[in-house]
MDAnalysis code that builds the backbone (N, CA, C; Angstrom):
import MDAnalysis as mda
import numpy as np

u = mda.Universe.empty(249, n_residues=83, atom_resindex=np.repeat(np.arange(83), 3), trajectory=True)
u.add_TopologyAttr("name", ["N", "CA", "C"] * 83)
u.add_TopologyAttr("resid", np.arange(1, 84))
u.add_TopologyAttr("resname", ["LYS", "ASP", "PHE", "CYS", "PRO", "TYR", "CYS", "TYR", "ARG", "ALA", "THR", "MET", "LEU", "LEU", "ARG", "ARG", "HIS", "GLY", "ALA", "ALA", "PHE", "VAL", "GLU", "TYR", "SER", "VAL", "SER", "GLU", "ARG", "PRO", "GLU", "LEU", "PHE", "ASP", "ALA", "MET", "VAL", "GLU", "ARG", "ALA", "GLN", "GLY", "ARG", "SER", "THR", "VAL", "PRO", "GLN", "ILE", "PHE", "ILE", "ASP", "GLY", "VAL", "PRO", "ILE", "GLY", "GLY", "SER", "ASP", "GLU", "LEU", "ALA", "LEU", "LEU", "ASP", "ARG", "CYS", "GLY", "GLN", "LEU", "GLU", "ALA", "MET", "LEU", "GLY", "THR", "GLY", "GLY", "ASN", "LEU", "SER", "ALA"])
u.atoms.positions = np.array([
    [-0.995, 3.933, 8.442],
    [-1.255, 4.243, 6.893],
    [-0.332, 5.596, 6.937],
    [-0.412, 6.062, 5.359],
    [0.473, 6.975, 5.086],
    [-0.196, 8.094, 5.580],
    [0.407, 9.358, 6.243],
    [-0.128, 10.459, 6.438],
    [-1.497, 10.316, 7.572],
    [-0.881, 9.612, 8.888],
    [-1.937, 9.159, 9.669],
    [-1.705, 9.722, 10.733],
    [-2.411, 10.818, 11.069],
    [-1.721, 11.484, 12.399],
    [-1.676, 10.805, 13.515],
    [-2.554, 9.470, 13.971],
    [-2.533, 8.755, 15.066],
    [-1.031, 7.537, 14.918],
    [-0.659, 7.341, 13.840],
    [0.191, 6.311, 13.128],
    [1.468, 7.233, 13.417],
    [1.545, 8.652, 13.488],
    [2.820, 9.565, 13.557],
    [3.043, 9.343, 15.128],
    [1.668, 9.819, 16.025],
    [1.566, 9.670, 17.251],
    [2.450, 8.770, 18.386],
    [1.796, 7.595, 17.934],
    [2.579, 6.176, 18.180],
    [3.482, 6.213, 18.084],
    [4.182, 6.132, 17.068],
    [5.852, 6.396, 16.160],
    [6.758, 6.693, 17.552],
    [6.513, 8.029, 17.314],
    [6.973, 9.031, 18.299],
    [7.280, 8.646, 19.476],
    [5.785, 8.424, 20.112],
    [5.596, 8.044, 21.793],
    [6.459, 6.820, 21.927],
    [6.472, 5.712, 21.030],
    [7.815, 4.383, 21.240],
    [9.363, 5.062, 20.395],
    [9.429, 5.870, 20.576],
    [10.680, 6.541, 19.702],
    [11.692, 7.166, 20.933],
    [10.424, 8.029, 21.690],
    [10.796, 8.854, 22.896],
    [11.471, 7.716, 23.907],
    [10.357, 6.506, 24.075],
    [10.919, 5.288, 25.360],
    [12.136, 4.595, 24.426],
    [12.595, 4.776, 23.409],
    [13.825, 4.159, 22.891],
    [13.153, 2.776, 22.673],
    [11.899, 2.523, 22.523],
    [11.436, 1.194, 21.817],
    [11.778, 0.900, 20.679],
    [12.421, -0.296, 20.176],
    [12.895, -0.630, 19.124],
    [11.347, -1.460, 18.515],
    [11.148, -1.418, 17.284],
    [9.528, -1.861, 17.208],
    [9.648, -2.246, 15.398],
    [8.710, -2.972, 15.137],
    [8.216, -3.007, 13.420],
    [6.843, -2.517, 13.150],
    [7.119, -1.634, 11.855],
    [6.093, -0.873, 11.823],
    [5.920, -1.517, 10.153],
    [4.418, -1.885, 9.818],
    [4.007, -2.344, 8.910],
    [2.690, -1.151, 8.187],
    [3.046, -0.946, 6.830],
    [2.235, 0.084, 6.524],
    [1.425, -0.632, 5.468],
    [-0.191, -0.689, 6.304],
    [-1.576, -1.253, 5.408],
    [-1.437, -0.276, 4.517],
    [-0.911, 1.058, 3.606],
    [-1.352, 1.756, 2.956],
    [0.056, 1.300, 1.443],
    [1.079, 0.831, 1.995],
    [2.061, 0.030, 0.818],
    [1.869, -1.475, 0.600],
    [1.228, -2.048, 1.688],
    [0.976, -3.537, 1.763],
    [-0.549, -3.765, 1.912],
    [-1.744, -3.416, 1.177],
    [-2.728, -3.524, 1.917],
    [-3.520, -4.838, 2.082],
    [-2.588, -5.951, 1.707],
    [-3.174, -7.500, 1.916],
    [-2.841, -7.494, 3.562],
    [-2.116, -6.359, 4.190],
    [-1.403, -7.255, 5.490],
    [-3.300, -6.106, 6.784],
    [-3.491, -5.942, 5.614],
    [-4.931, -4.805, 6.452],
    [-6.029, -6.080, 7.043],
    [-5.903, -6.947, 6.727],
    [-6.968, -8.118, 6.952],
    [-6.441, -8.843, 7.844],
    [-4.838, -9.669, 7.679],
    [-4.435, -9.612, 8.743],
    [-4.513, -8.857, 10.144],
    [-3.892, -7.788, 9.971],
    [-4.157, -6.402, 11.553],
    [-5.285, -6.807, 12.076],
    [-6.444, -6.867, 11.514],
    [-7.562, -7.064, 11.914],
    [-8.126, -8.300, 12.768],
    [-7.402, -9.425, 12.049],
    [-7.815, -10.226, 12.530],
    [-6.930, -10.415, 13.822],
    [-5.550, -9.947, 13.749],
    [-4.760, -10.031, 14.874],
    [-5.399, -9.403, 15.977],
    [-6.073, -7.776, 15.999],
    [-6.543, -6.953, 16.617],
    [-7.903, -7.314, 17.289],
    [-8.524, -8.518, 16.986],
    [-9.929, -8.820, 17.541],
    [-10.685, -8.056, 16.733],
    [-10.831, -7.995, 15.738],
    [-11.685, -7.082, 14.762],
    [-11.659, -5.499, 14.889],
    [-10.529, -4.931, 15.868],
    [-10.330, -3.644, 15.686],
    [-9.897, -2.965, 13.714],
    [-10.612, -2.091, 13.337],
    [-10.320, -1.928, 12.229],
    [-9.386, -0.188, 12.055],
    [-9.379, 0.230, 12.931],
    [-8.357, 1.243, 12.887],
    [-7.007, 1.487, 12.651],
    [-6.158, 2.138, 12.572],
    [-4.781, 2.033, 12.504],
    [-4.620, 3.431, 13.583],
    [-3.340, 3.214, 14.296],
    [-2.469, 2.109, 14.025],
    [-3.322, 0.952, 15.318],
    [-2.828, -0.325, 14.544],
    [-3.099, -1.466, 16.396],
    [-1.657, -1.618, 16.509],
    [-1.398, -2.005, 17.688],
    [-0.090, -2.035, 18.533],
    [-0.413, -3.116, 19.309],
    [1.009, -3.949, 19.210],
    [0.974, -5.223, 19.700],
    [2.583, -5.126, 20.255],
    [2.362, -5.468, 21.811],
    [3.391, -5.987, 22.301],
    [3.071, -7.272, 22.768],
    [4.574, -8.053, 22.286],
    [4.477, -9.211, 22.415],
    [3.544, -10.429, 22.083],
    [3.087, -9.644, 21.175],
    [1.710, -10.607, 20.003],
    [0.597, -10.328, 20.840],
    [0.529, -9.408, 21.899],
    [-0.840, -8.984, 22.639],
    [-1.390, -7.221, 21.991],
    [-2.535, -7.688, 21.651],
    [-2.946, -6.205, 21.061],
    [-3.358, -5.425, 22.107],
    [-2.533, -4.259, 22.274],
    [-3.088, -3.682, 23.168],
    [-4.017, -2.030, 22.858],
    [-4.250, -2.002, 21.673],
    [-5.126, -1.141, 21.223],
    [-4.302, -0.263, 20.132],
    [-5.247, 1.022, 19.836],
    [-4.432, 2.354, 19.120],
    [-3.581, 3.112, 20.133],
    [-3.049, 4.119, 19.473],
    [-2.456, 5.166, 19.694],
    [-2.973, 5.919, 20.935],
    [-4.299, 5.895, 21.214],
    [-4.946, 6.648, 22.348],
    [-4.776, 5.697, 23.771],
    [-4.613, 4.378, 23.292],
    [-4.270, 3.445, 24.371],
    [-3.075, 3.481, 24.826],
    [-2.145, 3.656, 23.709],
    [-0.677, 3.803, 24.325],
    [-0.624, 4.821, 24.963],
    [-1.050, 5.820, 24.333],
    [-1.134, 6.927, 25.027],
    [-1.303, 7.006, 26.748],
    [-2.391, 6.481, 27.195],
    [-2.624, 5.914, 28.058],
    [-1.622, 4.944, 28.860],
    [-1.298, 4.254, 28.439],
    [-0.866, 3.500, 29.574],
    [0.593, 4.277, 29.536],
    [1.093, 5.290, 28.792],
    [2.603, 6.277, 29.012],
    [1.924, 7.204, 30.068],
    [0.729, 7.549, 30.072],
    [0.194, 8.555, 31.058],
    [0.065, 7.873, 32.672],
    [-0.280, 6.641, 32.744],
    [-0.499, 5.746, 33.837],
    [0.725, 4.931, 34.383],
    [1.990, 5.254, 33.514],
    [2.928, 4.814, 33.741],
    [3.409, 3.217, 33.910],
    [2.620, 2.637, 32.893],
    [2.909, 1.148, 32.449],
    [3.390, 0.803, 30.853],
    [3.506, 1.638, 30.500],
    [4.473, 1.888, 29.176],
    [5.843, 1.145, 29.438],
    [6.265, 2.390, 29.947],
    [7.667, 1.827, 30.603],
    [7.643, 0.477, 31.218],
    [7.218, 0.159, 31.422],
    [6.886, -1.244, 32.636],
    [7.001, -2.205, 31.419],
    [5.857, -1.945, 30.831],
    [5.868, -2.933, 29.212],
    [6.915, -3.171, 28.352],
    [7.496, -1.658, 28.241],
    [8.631, -2.308, 27.356],
    [10.235, -2.443, 27.878],
    [9.849, -2.132, 29.434],
    [11.168, -2.701, 29.609],
    [11.374, -4.206, 30.418],
    [10.276, -4.748, 29.791],
    [10.259, -6.458, 29.400],
    [10.905, -6.899, 28.664],
    [11.523, -6.248, 27.667],
    [12.443, -6.957, 26.425],
    [10.867, -6.973, 25.227],
    [9.705, -6.385, 26.190],
    [8.700, -6.599, 24.648],
    [8.859, -6.449, 23.156],
    [8.563, -7.433, 22.490],
    [8.670, -6.978, 20.980],
    [7.421, -6.330, 20.584],
    [7.556, -5.110, 19.935],
    [6.689, -4.427, 19.573],
    [6.384, -4.468, 18.087],
    [5.199, -4.282, 17.474],
    [4.597, -3.978, 16.104],
    [3.835, -2.969, 15.885],
    [3.477, -2.049, 14.944],
    [2.291, -1.341, 15.202],
    [2.114, -1.040, 13.371],
])
């Protein structure tokens, strides 16, 4: 979403890791919101982050993976990200 601090935080973390990702704006394309909720198993907060199509959650979950040292391993597998 536009002006979302959690979206910003997630994208900055992914950029710090040098991850290639695709970002979809539900502000600019609201029809994507329903698709996001469905893919995220009912979660409706933004961002929702997917690695290789698997929902991992939002910004907090992404930061937790980073703190635990798991994010780098997930990104090192050549995972395809979307946020």
